[in-house]
NUVEXMI-752257 format. One record per residue: residue number from 1; residue in one letter; z, x, y of N, C-alpha, C, O in turn. Coordinates in steps of 0.1 Angstrom, whole numbers, plus 5000, padded with zeros to 4 digits. Example, Ala and Ser with C-alpha at 12.3 -4.5 7.8 and 13.67 -1.06 7.14 Angstrom:
(atom 1, "a", (5078, 5132, 4943), (5078, 5123, 4955), (5078, 5132, 4967), (5085, 5142, 4967)),
(atom 2, "s", (5071, 5128, 4978), (5071, 5137, 4989), (5079, 5129, 5000), (5080, 5134, 5011)),
END
This chain:
(atom 1, "m", (7301, 9128, 1523), (7296, 9137, 1509), (7283, 9128, 1504), (7282, 9116, 1506)),
(atom 2, "t", (7273, 9135, 1496), (7260, 9129, 1494), (7261, 9132, 1476), (7271, 9138, 1471)),
(atom 3, "i", (7252, 9128, 1468), (7247, 9129, 1456), (7235, 9138, 1455), (7225, 9137, 1463)),
(atom 4, "a", (7235, 9146, 1447), (7224, 9156, 1441), (7215, 9146, 1436), (7219, 9137, 1428)),
(atom 5, "r", (7202, 9147, 1440), (7195, 9140, 1434), (7191, 9144, 1418), (7185, 9136, 1411)),
(atom 6, "d", (7195, 9155, 1412), (7191, 9155, 1397), (7202, 9147, 1390), (7201, 9143, 1378)),
(atom 7, "g", (7213, 9145, 1397), (7224, 9136, 1392), (7222, 9119, 1392), (7230, 9111, 1387)),
(atom 8, "l", (7213, 9117, 1398), (7208, 9102, 1399), (7203, 9097, 1387), (7210, 9087, 1385)),
(atom 9, "p", (7195, 9099, 1377), (7191, 9096, 1367), (7202, 9095, 1355), (7201, 9086, 1346)),
(atom 10, "i", (7212, 9104, 1356), (7221, 9106, 1348), (7234, 9094, 1351), (7240, 9087, 1343)),
(atom 11, "i", (7235, 9093, 1367), (7243, 9086, 1371), (7239, 9068, 1369), (7248, 9059, 1368)),
(atom 12, "f", (7226, 9068, 1368), (7223, 9053, 1370), (7224, 9050, 1355), (7231, 9042, 1351)),
(atom 13, "g", (7217, 9058, 1348), (7218, 9061, 1333), (7231, 9052, 1326), (7230, 9041, 1319)),
(atom 14, "t", (7241, 9058, 1329), (7253, 9055, 1325), (7261, 9044, 1331), (7264, 9034, 1324)),
(atom 15, "l", (7264, 9047, 1345), (7271, 9032, 1351), (7266, 9021, 1346), (7272, 9014, 1338)),
(atom 16, "v", (7253, 9018, 1351), (7243, 9005, 1348), (7247, 9000, 1335), (7253, 8990, 1334)),
(atom 17, "p", (7244, 9007, 1324), (7247, 9004, 1310), (7262, 9002, 1309), (7265, 8992, 1302)),
(atom 18, "g", (7271, 9009, 1315), (7283, 9006, 1312), (7290, 8992, 1318), (7299, 8985, 1313)),
(atom 19, "i", (7283, 8989, 1331), (7286, 8976, 1337), (7282, 8964, 1329), (7290, 8955, 1328)),
(atom 20, "i", (7270, 8966, 1325), (7262, 8956, 1315), (7272, 8951, 1304), (7275, 8939, 1302)),
(atom 21, "i", (7277, 8963, 1296), (7284, 8962, 1285), (7295, 8954, 1290), (7298, 8944, 1283)),
(atom 22, "l", (7302, 8959, 1301), (7317, 8953, 1306), (7314, 8938, 1308), (7322, 8929, 1304)),
(atom 23, "a", (7305, 8936, 1313), (7301, 8921, 1317), (7299, 8910, 1303), (7301, 8898, 1303)),
(atom 24, "l", (7293, 8917, 1294), (7287, 8914, 1282), (7300, 8904, 1273), (7299, 8895, 1265)),
(atom 25, "y", (7313, 8913, 1280), (7327, 8911, 1270), (7330, 8898, 1276), (7336, 8890, 1268)),
(atom 26, "s", (7327, 8894, 1288), (7333, 8882, 1291), (7326, 8871, 1282), (7333, 8861, 1279)),
(atom 27, "s", (7313, 8873, 1279), (7308, 8863, 1269), (7308, 8866, 1256), (7306, 8857, 1247)),
(atom 28, "y", (7310, 8877, 1252), (7312, 8881, 1237), (7324, 8888, 1238), (7323, 8899, 1242)),
(atom 29, "p", (7336, 8885, 1235), (7349, 8894, 1238), (7352, 8899, 1225), (7362, 8897, 1219)),
(atom 30, "h", (7342, 8908, 1221), (7345, 8917, 1208), (7352, 8928, 1216), (7350, 8930, 1228)),
(atom 31, "w", (7362, 8937, 1207), (7371, 8945, 1214), (7361, 8957, 1214), (7364, 8966, 1222)),
(atom 32, "w", (7350, 8959, 1208), (7340, 8969, 1207), (7331, 8972, 1220), (7326, 8982, 1224)),
(atom 33, "f", (7329, 8959, 1224), (7323, 8958, 1239), (7329, 8963, 1249), (7324, 8970, 1258)),
(atom 34, "m", (7344, 8960, 1249), (7354, 8967, 1257), (7352, 8984, 1259), (7350, 8991, 1269)),
(atom 35, "l", (7355, 8988, 1246), (7357, 8999, 1244), (7344, 9008, 1249), (7346, 9019, 1256)),
(atom 36, "i", (7334, 9004, 1245), (7321, 9014, 1248), (7318, 9011, 1262), (7311, 9018, 1269)),
(atom 37, "g", (7323, 9000, 1268), (7317, 8998, 1281), (7328, 9005, 1291), (7325, 9009, 1302)),
(atom 38, "i", (7339, 9006, 1287), (7347, 9015, 1295), (7344, 9031, 1292), (7345, 9039, 1302)),
(atom 39, "v", (7341, 9036, 1278), (7339, 9049, 1277), (7324, 9054, 1287), (7323, 9064, 1294)),
(atom 40, "v", (7315, 9045, 1284), (7303, 9048, 1293), (7303, 9047, 1306), (7294, 9053, 1312)),
(atom 41, "s", (7314, 9038, 1313), (7315, 9038, 1325), (7324, 9050, 1331), (7321, 9055, 1342)),
(atom 42, "i", (7334, 9055, 1322), (7342, 9066, 1325), (7334, 9077, 1327), (7336, 9086, 1335)),
(atom 43, "f", (7324, 9078, 1318), (7315, 9090, 1318), (7304, 9090, 1331), (7300, 9100, 1336)),
(atom 44, "g", (7299, 9077, 1334), (7290, 9077, 1346), (7302, 9080, 1359), (7297, 9082, 1370)),
(atom 45, "l", (7314, 9079, 1358), (7324, 9078, 1370), (7324, 9095, 1372), (7325, 9100, 1383)),
(atom 46, "f", (7324, 9101, 1362), (7327, 9119, 1358), (7312, 9122, 1366), (7313, 9129, 1376)),
(atom 47, "c", (7301, 9118, 1362), (7288, 9121, 1369), (7288, 9123, 1380), (7285, 9133, 1385)),
(atom 48, "v", (7293, 9109, 1388), (7295, 9109, 1398), (7302, 9121, 1407), (7296, 9127, 1415)),
(atom 49, "a", (7314, 9124, 1404), (7322, 9137, 1409), (7313, 9146, 1406), (7308, 9150, 1416)),
(atom 50, "f", (7309, 9151, 1394), (7301, 9163, 1393), (7288, 9166, 1400), (7287, 9177, 1405)),
(atom 51, "f", (7278, 9154, 1401), (7269, 9157, 1410), (7275, 9155, 1425), (7266, 9152, 1433)),
(atom 52, "r", (7284, 9155, 1428), (7288, 9153, 1444), (7281, 9164, 1451), (7277, 9174, 1445)),
(atom 53, "n", (7278, 9163, 1464), (7271, 9174, 1474), (7277, 9173, 1485), (7269, 9169, 1494)),
(atom 54, "p", (7291, 9177, 1490), (7296, 9175, 1500), (7292, 9187, 1510), (7286, 9198, 1508)),
(atom 55, "k", (7296, 9180, 1523), (7287, 9189, 1536), (7298, 9202, 1539), (7310, 9202, 1541)),
(atom 56, "r", (7290, 9211, 1538), (7294, 9226, 1540), (7295, 9230, 1556), (7288, 9227, 1566)),
(atom 57, "k", (7305, 9239, 1554), (7301, 9246, 1572), (7296, 9259, 1569), (7303, 9268, 1566)),
(atom 58, "i", (7282, 9260, 1571), (7275, 9274, 1570), (7278, 9282, 1582), (7276, 9278, 1594)),
(atom 59, "p", (7283, 9293, 1579), (7284, 9304, 1587), (7270, 9305, 1598), (7258, 9304, 1594)),
(atom 60, "d", (7273, 9308, 1608), (7262, 9312, 1618), (7265, 9329, 1621), (7270, 9333, 1632)),
(atom 61, "d", (7261, 9337, 1609), (7268, 9350, 1608), (7256, 9357, 1604), (7253, 9354, 1592)),
(atom 62, "s", (7248, 9366, 1609), (7239, 9372, 1603), (7245, 9387, 1600), (7236, 9396, 1601)),
(atom 63, "s", (7257, 9390, 1598), (7264, 9400, 1594), (7270, 9397, 1576), (7273, 9405, 1567)),
(atom 64, "s", (7270, 9382, 1576), (7277, 9378, 1563), (7269, 9374, 1553), (7257, 9373, 1555)),
(atom 65, "i", (7275, 9371, 1539), (7267, 9369, 1529), (7278, 9356, 1523), (7290, 9359, 1522)),
(atom 66, "v", (7275, 9345, 1521), (7282, 9335, 1515), (7280, 9337, 1503), (7271, 9344, 1499)),
(atom 67, "s", (7290, 9329, 1495), (7288, 9325, 1479), (7277, 9316, 1478), (7274, 9308, 1487)),
(atom 68, "p", (7270, 9316, 1467), (7258, 9310, 1461), (7262, 9298, 1453), (7255, 9289, 1448)),
(atom 69, "a", (7277, 9300, 1452), (7279, 9286, 1444), (7296, 9283, 1444), (7302, 9290, 1453)),
(atom 70, "d", (7303, 9275, 1436), (7317, 9269, 1440), (7320, 9277, 1426), (7312, 9280, 1418)),
(atom 71, "g", (7334, 9279, 1427), (7339, 9285, 1415), (7351, 9295, 1417), (7355, 9298, 1428)),
(atom 72, "k", (7357, 9300, 1405), (7363, 9313, 1405), (7358, 9323, 1402), (7350, 9324, 1392)),
(atom 73, "v", (7360, 9337, 1411), (7354, 9349, 1412), (7362, 9356, 1399), (7375, 9358, 1400)),
(atom 74, "i", (7357, 9359, 1391), (7360, 9363, 1377), (7357, 9377, 1374), (7362, 9382, 1364)),
(atom 75, "k", (7347, 9384, 1383), (7346, 9399, 1382), (7340, 9402, 1393), (7335, 9392, 1399)),
(atom 76, "i", (7341, 9419, 1401), (7336, 9422, 1413), (7332, 9440, 1407), (7340, 9449, 1403)),
(atom 77, "l", (7319, 9442, 1407), (7316, 9452, 1396), (7308, 9461, 1409), (7304, 9455, 1419)),
(atom 78, "e", (7308, 9473, 1407), (7297, 9480, 1413), (7289, 9482, 1400), (7292, 9484, 1389)),
(atom 79, "v", (7273, 9483, 1407), (7267, 9483, 1397), (7248, 9489, 1405), (7245, 9488, 1416)),
(atom 80, "d", (7241, 9495, 1393), (7229, 9502, 1398), (7220, 9491, 1394), (7216, 9492, 1382)),
(atom 81, "d", (7216, 9482, 1400), (7206, 9473, 1401), (7191, 9476, 1402), (7187, 9481, 1412)),
(atom 82, "e", (7183, 9473, 1390), (7170, 9480, 1389), (7163, 9473, 1404), (7154, 9480, 1410)),
(atom 83, "y", (7167, 9461, 1410), (7161, 9455, 1422), (7170, 9459, 1433), (7165, 9467, 1441)),
(atom 84, "v", (7180, 9456, 1435), (7190, 9459, 1446), (7189, 9473, 1450), (7185, 9477, 1461)),
(atom 85, "g", (7194, 9480, 1440), (7195, 9494, 1441), (7214, 9494, 1440), (7222, 9485, 1437)),
(atom 86, "t", (7216, 9506, 1444), (7230, 9508, 1443), (7240, 9496, 1451), (7240, 9495, 1463)),
(atom 87, "a", (7248, 9488, 1443), (7251, 9477, 1446), (7266, 9470, 1444), (7275, 9476, 1438)),
(atom 88, "y", (7268, 9457, 1449), (7279, 9453, 1444), (7277, 9441, 1439), (7270, 9434, 1447)),
(atom 89, "r", (7280, 9435, 1427), (7278, 9423, 1421), (7290, 9412, 1418), (7297, 9415, 1409)),
(atom 90, "v", (7293, 9403, 1424), (7303, 9392, 1424), (7299, 9382, 1414), (7289, 9376, 1416)),
(atom 91, "d", (7306, 9380, 1404), (7302, 9367, 1395), (7314, 9360, 1394), (7325, 9363, 1392)),
(atom 92, "i", (7308, 9345, 1396), (7315, 9333, 1396), (7315, 9326, 1387), (7305, 9325, 1381)),
(atom 93, "f", (7328, 9318, 1380), (7327, 9311, 1369), (7327, 9295, 1375), (7336, 9293, 1384)),
(atom 94, "l", (7318, 9286, 1371), (7320, 9273, 1376), (7324, 9265, 1363), (7317, 9264, 1353)),
(atom 95, "s", (7335, 9259, 1366), (7341, 9249, 1355), (7334, 9236, 1355), (7323, 9235, 1361)),
(atom 96, "i", (7337, 9227, 1349), (7329, 9214, 1349), (7338, 9205, 1361), (7335, 9194, 1362)),
(atom 97, "f", (7348, 9210, 1368), (7351, 9200, 1377), (7345, 9208, 1393), (7344, 9201, 1403)),
(atom 98, "d", (7341, 9218, 1393), (7331, 9221, 1403), (7319, 9217, 1405), (7310, 9214, 1397)),
(atom 99, "v", (7317, 9218, 1421), (7308, 9216, 1425), (7295, 9225, 1421), (7295, 9237, 1424)),
(atom 100, "h", (7284, 9220, 1414), (7274, 9228, 1409), (7260, 9229, 1417), (7250, 9229, 1410)),
(atom 101, "l", (7261, 9228, 1427), (7251, 9233, 1435), (7249, 9246, 1436), (7259, 9252, 1434)),
(atom 102, "n", (7237, 9255, 1439), (7235, 9266, 1441), (7231, 9271, 1455), (7222, 9264, 1460)),
(atom 103, "r", (7233, 9279, 1463), (7230, 9280, 1479), (7225, 9292, 1480), (7228, 9301, 1472)),
(atom 104, "i", (7217, 9295, 1489), (7210, 9306, 1494), (7227, 9316, 1501), (7236, 9312, 1508)),
(atom 105, "p", (7226, 9328, 1497), (7234, 9337, 1503), (7230, 9343, 1514), (7240, 9347, 1520)),
(atom 106, "f", (7219, 9346, 1521), (7213, 9353, 1530), (7200, 9348, 1536), (7194, 9342, 1527)),
(atom 107, "k", (7196, 9347, 1544), (7185, 9348, 1547), (7173, 9357, 1547), (7173, 9368, 1553)),
(atom 108, "g", (7162, 9351, 1541), (7154, 9360, 1539), (7138, 9354, 1530), (7135, 9342, 1531)),
(atom 109, "r", (7133, 9360, 1525), (7120, 9360, 1515), (7122, 9357, 1503), (7130, 9365, 1499)),
(atom 110, "v", (7119, 9349, 1494), (7118, 9352, 1479), (7109, 9359, 1475), (7097, 9355, 1476)),
(atom 111, "d", (7113, 9369, 1469), (7104, 9378, 1462), (7099, 9378, 1450), (7087, 9381, 1447)),
(atom 112, "f", (7110, 9372, 1441), (7106, 9364, 1425), (7116, 9357, 1421), (7128, 9359, 1424)),
(atom 113, "v", (7111, 9348, 1415), (7120, 9339, 1408), (7114, 9341, 1389), (7103, 9337, 1386)),
(atom 114, "n", (7125, 9347, 1381), (7124, 9350, 1368), (7131, 9341, 1357), (7143, 9343, 1357)),
(atom 115, "y", (7127, 9332, 1350), (7134, 9326, 1340), (7134, 9336, 1326), (7125, 9342, 1321)),
(atom 116, "r", (7149, 9336, 1321), (7147, 9342, 1307), (7155, 9331, 1295), (7167, 9326, 1296)),
(atom 117, "p", (7149, 9329, 1288), (7156, 9317, 1276), (7166, 9327, 1270), (7163, 9339, 1269)),
(atom 118, "g", (7178, 9320, 1264), (7189, 9327, 1256), (7197, 9318, 1251), (7194, 9306, 1251)),
(atom 119, "k", (7209, 9325, 1246), (7219, 9314, 1243), (7232, 9308, 1252), (7233, 9310, 1264)),
(atom 120, "f", (7240, 9301, 1245), (7247, 9294, 1255), (7262, 9295, 1250), (7271, 9286, 1249)),
(atom 121, "i", (7263, 9309, 1248), (7278, 9309, 1249), (7287, 9308, 1259), (7282, 9309, 1270)),
(atom 122, "s", (7300, 9305, 1259), (7309, 9305, 1273), (7305, 9313, 1286), (7301, 9324, 1286)),
(atom 123, "a", (7307, 9306, 1296), (7299, 9313, 1306), (7311, 9323, 1311), (7309, 9334, 1315)),
(atom 124, "f", (7324, 9318, 1308), (7334, 9329, 1312), (7333, 9341, 1305), (7339, 9351, 1311)),
(atom 125, "k", (7327, 9342, 1294), (7326, 9359, 1291), (7316, 9366, 1296), (7306, 9362, 1301)),
(atom 126, "d", (7320, 9378, 1292), (7310, 9391, 1298), (7296, 9390, 1292), (7287, 9393, 1299)),
(atom 127, "k", (7295, 9385, 1279), (7283, 9388, 1271), (7272, 9375, 1277), (7260, 9377, 1277)),
(atom 128, "a", (7278, 9366, 1281), (7273, 9354, 1291), (7259, 9359, 1300), (7248, 9355, 1301)),
(atom 129, "s", (7265, 9369, 1306), (7254, 9375, 1313), (7243, 9381, 1310), (7233, 9381, 1317)),
(atom 130, "e", (7245, 9387, 1299), (7235, 9394, 1290), (7227, 9383, 1283), (7214, 9382, 1285)),
(atom 131, "d", (7234, 9375, 1276), (7226, 9369, 1261), (7219, 9353, 1267), (7209, 9346, 1263)),
(atom 132, "n", (7229, 9351, 1276), (7226, 9332, 1278), (7214, 9329, 1289), (7210, 9337, 1298)),
(atom 133, "e", (7210, 9321, 1286), (7196, 9316, 1295), (7199, 9316, 1309), (7210, 9311, 1314)),
(atom 134, "r", (7189, 9321, 1316), (7192, 9322, 1329), (7180, 9325, 1341), (7170, 9328, 1336)),
(atom 135, "t", (7181, 9323, 1352), (7173, 9324, 1363), (7178, 9335, 1371), (7190, 9337, 1374)),
(atom 136, "d", (7166, 9344, 1375), (7171, 9353, 1383), (7161, 9351, 1395), (7149, 9349, 1393)),
(atom 137, "i", (7166, 9353, 1408), (7158, 9351, 1421), (7163, 9362, 1427), (7175, 9366, 1427)),
(atom 138, "g", (7153, 9368, 1434), (7154, 9385, 1442), (7151, 9376, 1458), (7143, 9367, 1459)),
(atom 139, "i", (7158, 9381, 1467), (7154, 9377, 1478), (7154, 9390, 1490), (7164, 9395, 1494)),
(atom 140, "e", (7143, 9394, 1492), (7142, 9402, 1504), (7143, 9398, 1518), (7138, 9388, 1523)),
(atom 141, "s", (7153, 9409, 1525), (7159, 9406, 1538), (7157, 9415, 1547), (7151, 9425, 1543)),
(atom 142, "n", (7161, 9415, 1560), (7159, 9423, 1571), (7173, 9436, 1567), (7174, 9447, 1573)),
(atom 143, "r", (7183, 9430, 1557), (7195, 9437, 1556), (7194, 9445, 1543), (7203, 9453, 1540)),
(atom 144, "g", (7181, 9443, 1534), (7184, 9446, 1521), (7176, 9437, 1514), (7169, 9429, 1519)),
(atom 145, "k", (7178, 9440, 1497), (7175, 9433, 1488), (7187, 9424, 1481), (7197, 9430, 1478)),
(atom 146, "f", (7187, 9412, 1478), (7195, 9403, 1470), (7191, 9396, 1458), (7181, 9390, 1456)),
(atom 147, "r", (7200, 9398, 1449), (7199, 9390, 1438), (7208, 9381, 1435), (7220, 9383, 1439)),
(atom 148, "v", (7204, 9369, 1428), (7210, 9355, 1426), (7208, 9350, 1412), (7197, 9345, 1409)),
(atom 149, "a", (7217, 9351, 1403), (7216, 9348, 1387), (7221, 9335, 1384), (7233, 9334, 1386)),
(atom 150, "q", (7217, 9325, 1381), (7219, 9313, 1378), (7220, 9314, 1361), (7210, 9315, 1354)),
(atom 151, "i", (7234, 9315, 1355), (7235, 9317, 1344), (7239, 9303, 1333), (7250, 9298, 1337)),
(atom 152, "a", (7235, 9299, 1324), (7239, 9288, 1314), (7251, 9291, 1306), (7253, 9301, 1299)),
(atom 153, "g", (7260, 9280, 1307), (7275, 9279, 1298), (7272, 9275, 1287), (7260, 9275, 1283)),
(atom 154, "l", (7282, 9272, 1280), (7283, 9265, 1265), (7278, 9248, 1267), (7271, 9242, 1260)),
(atom 155, "i", (7284, 9244, 1279), (7284, 9233, 1278), (7266, 9226, 1287), (7258, 9217, 1284)),
(atom 156, "a", (7267, 9237, 1298), (7253, 9236, 1307), (7239, 9239, 1297), (7238, 9249, 1289)),
(atom 157, "r", (7231, 9230, 1300), (7219, 9233, 1292), (7204, 9230, 1299), (7193, 9229, 1294)),
(atom 158, "r", (7208, 9230, 1313), (7197, 9231, 1320), (7199, 9239, 1333), (7209, 9237, 1340)),
(atom 159, "i", (7192, 9247, 1335), (7193, 9253, 1349), (7182, 9248, 1358), (7171, 9247, 1354)),
(atom 160, "v", (7184, 9245, 1372), (7175, 9239, 1381), (7173, 9248, 1392), (7182, 9252, 1399)),
(atom 161, "c", (7163, 9251, 1393), (7157, 9263, 1406), (7145, 9257, 1414), (7135, 9253, 1407)),
(atom 162, "r", (7145, 9257, 1425), (7133, 9248, 1431), (7125, 9260, 1440), (7116, 9257, 1448)),
(atom 163, "l", (7131, 9273, 1438), (7124, 9283, 1447), (7111, 9289, 1437), (7110, 9289, 1424)),
(atom 164, "k", (7100, 9294, 1449), (7091, 9298, 1445), (7089, 9312, 1456), (7093, 9314, 1467)),
(atom 165, "k", (7081, 9320, 1447), (7075, 9332, 1453), (7071, 9328, 1469), (7065, 9319, 1474)),
(atom 166, "n", (7078, 9339, 1474), (7072, 9339, 1492), (7078, 9328, 1499), (7076, 9328, 1511)),
(atom 167, "d", (7089, 9315, 1493), (7095, 9309, 1502), (7104, 9317, 1513), (7107, 9329, 1512)),
(atom 168, "a", (7105, 9310, 1521), (7112, 9315, 1535), (7126, 9308, 1530), (7126, 9298, 1524)),
(atom 169, "v", (7137, 9314, 1533), (7152, 9311, 1529), (7159, 9311, 1538), (7157, 9320, 1545)),
(atom 170, "n", (7168, 9302, 1542), (7181, 9303, 1552), (7193, 9304, 1544), (7194, 9298, 1534)),
(atom 171, "i", (7205, 9313, 1552), (7215, 9310, 1544), (7226, 9299, 1542), (7228, 9291, 1551)),
(atom 172, "g", (7231, 9299, 1532), (7235, 9283, 1529), (7225, 9270, 1525), (7230, 9258, 1524)),
(atom 173, "q", (7210, 9273, 1523), (7201, 9267, 1518), (7204, 9259, 1506), (7203, 9268, 1496)),
(atom 174, "l", (7206, 9247, 1501), (7206, 9244, 1489), (7190, 9247, 1477), (7179, 9241, 1478)),
(atom 175, "f", (7195, 9256, 1467), (7179, 9253, 1460), (7179, 9251, 1447), (7169, 9250, 1440)),
(atom 176, "g", (7192, 9249, 1440), (7190, 9243, 1426), (7206, 9239, 1420), (7215, 9237, 1427)),
(atom 177, "m", (7206, 9237, 1409), (7219, 9238, 1402), (7218, 9238, 1390), (7207, 9236, 1386)),
(atom 178, "i", (7230, 9240, 1379), (7233, 9242, 1368), (7241, 9229, 1364), (7251, 9226, 1371)),
(atom 179, "r", (7236, 9222, 1353), (7247, 9213, 1348), (7256, 9214, 1339), (7253, 9218, 1328)),
(atom 180, "f", (7270, 9210, 1342), (7277, 9207, 1335), (7287, 9224, 1330), (7288, 9228, 1319)),
(atom 181, "g", (7290, 9230, 1339), (7299, 9244, 1334), (7287, 9256, 1333), (7277, 9256, 1326)),
(atom 182, "s", (7291, 9266, 1341), (7281, 9279, 1344), (7288, 9289, 1350), (7300, 9289, 1352)),
(atom 183, "r", (7278, 9297, 1354), (7281, 9312, 1359), (7271, 9313, 1370), (7260, 9308, 1368)),
(atom 184, "t", (7274, 9318, 1381), (7263, 9323, 1392), (7268, 9335, 1395), (7280, 9335, 1398)),
(atom 185, "e", (7258, 9347, 1396), (7261, 9360, 1402), (7256, 9364, 1412), (7244, 9362, 1411)),
(atom 186, "i", (7260, 9371, 1426), (7253, 9378, 1435), (7254, 9391, 1436), (7265, 9396, 1436)),
(atom 187, "t", (7242, 9399, 1437), (7242, 9413, 1437), (7238, 9416, 1451), (7227, 9411, 1454)),
(atom 188, "f", (7242, 9422, 1459), (7241, 9425, 1470), (7241, 9444, 1474), (7247, 9452, 1467)),
(atom 189, "p", (7234, 9447, 1484), (7235, 9463, 1486), (7248, 9468, 1493), (7255, 9461, 1500)),
(atom 190, "k", (7249, 9482, 1491), (7261, 9488, 1496), (7261, 9488, 1512), (7272, 9492, 1517)),
(atom 191, "t", (7252, 9485, 1518), (7255, 9482, 1530), (7265, 9470, 1536), (7268, 9468, 1548)),
(atom 192, "f", (7269, 9462, 1524), (7278, 9449, 1524), (7293, 9457, 1521), (7294, 9469, 1516)),
(atom 193, "s", (7300, 9450, 1523), (7314, 9452, 1513), (7319, 9438, 1507), (7314, 9428, 1512)),
(atom 194, "p", (7325, 9437, 1500), (7332, 9425, 1494), (7342, 9423, 1500), (7350, 9432, 1501)),
(atom 195, "v", (7347, 9408, 1504), (7353, 9406, 1510), (7365, 9393, 1504), (7373, 9386, 1511)),
(atom 196, "v", (7363, 9393, 1490), (7365, 9383, 1484), (7376, 9389, 1472), (7375, 9401, 1470)),
(atom 197, "k", (7383, 9384, 1465), (7393, 9390, 1452), (7389, 9384, 1441), (7385, 9372, 1441)),
(atom 198, "v", (7391, 9389, 1433), (7392, 9386, 1417), (7403, 9374, 1416), (7415, 9376, 1420)),
(atom 199, "g", (7399, 9361, 1410), (7404, 9349, 1409), (7408, 9343, 1421), (7417, 9335, 1421)),
(atom 200, "q", (7399, 9346, 1432), (7400, 9333, 1443), (7390, 9323, 1442), (7379, 9328, 1437)),
(atom 201, "h", (7390, 9313, 1445), (7383, 9301, 1444), (7376, 9299, 1457), (7382, 9298, 1468)),
(atom 202, "v", (7359, 9299, 1455), (7351, 9301, 1466), (7342, 9290, 1466), (7340, 9281, 1457)),
(atom 203, "k", (7335, 9290, 1481), (7327, 9276, 1481), (7312, 9278, 1483), (7308, 9285, 1493)),
(atom 204, "g", (7305, 9275, 1477), (7289, 9274, 1478), (7286, 9273, 1493), (7289, 9263, 1499)),
(atom 205, "g", (7280, 9282, 1500), (7279, 9280, 1511), (7284, 9283, 1523), (7279, 9285, 1534)),
(atom 206, "e", (7296, 9283, 1519), (7308, 9281, 1530), (7316, 9298, 1531), (7316, 9306, 1540)),
(atom 207, "t", (7323, 9297, 1519), (7333, 9311, 1516), (7322, 9327, 1519), (7312, 9330, 1511)),
(atom 208, "i", (7325, 9333, 1527), (7320, 9346, 1530), (7324, 9357, 1518), (7336, 9358, 1516)),
(atom 209, "v", (7315, 9363, 1511), (7316, 9369, 1500), (7315, 9384, 1504), (7322, 9391, 1497)),
(atom 210, "g", (7308, 9389, 1513), (7306, 9400, 1517), (7304, 9400, 1532), (7302, 9390, 1538)),
(atom 211, "r", (7305, 9415, 1539), (7305, 9415, 1554), (7295, 9430, 1556), (7293, 9437, 1546)),
(atom 212, "i", (7291, 9432, 1565), (7283, 9444, 1568), (7294, 9454, 1569), (7304, 9451, 1575)),
(atom 213, "a", (7292, 9468, 1564), (7302, 9476, 1560), (7305, 9485, 1574), (7313, 9494, 1574)),
END
């Protein structure tokens, strides 16, 4: 397991000061040195867990779509998407304990990357999809068009997306993350059928969420 590069400044910015403060306690045994050092160090260790990048077994299967994120499936909808067309949409909620890296669901080419500012209401609520800050990515493939949406949540305040128009992308490829709790949506054409259920926990880049019908 490795650590996502976006987390390194935060991890070093908390663990190092925490260790220094705890070290100062030996020379200046004030209780508040110990308290502050422990709190800062614990937050640093939490950041290590949050920014973890575990190895994933990417399916070598051109007939399957993989999950773009870790988390709990909270909704599966039939939608008429302006980009994808008649489609299914799978909504995934990421708690603060989930891996927050995002992955490409299907091989293709990036058609667009659209960022939209917005609110920061709880990502578990349906209104989050409509009102919250988000980045939409359109992917064109030989099996149709796909949309991936990175949606900020109540705690999440930064969406990271490293894709740009015309990038060639592969299934399971890392492309960004959302910091500290969020929501990710995958919209795919009805040439595929959903194979996950509401309430199921999925793993980004590994869990198959749709197969060719």
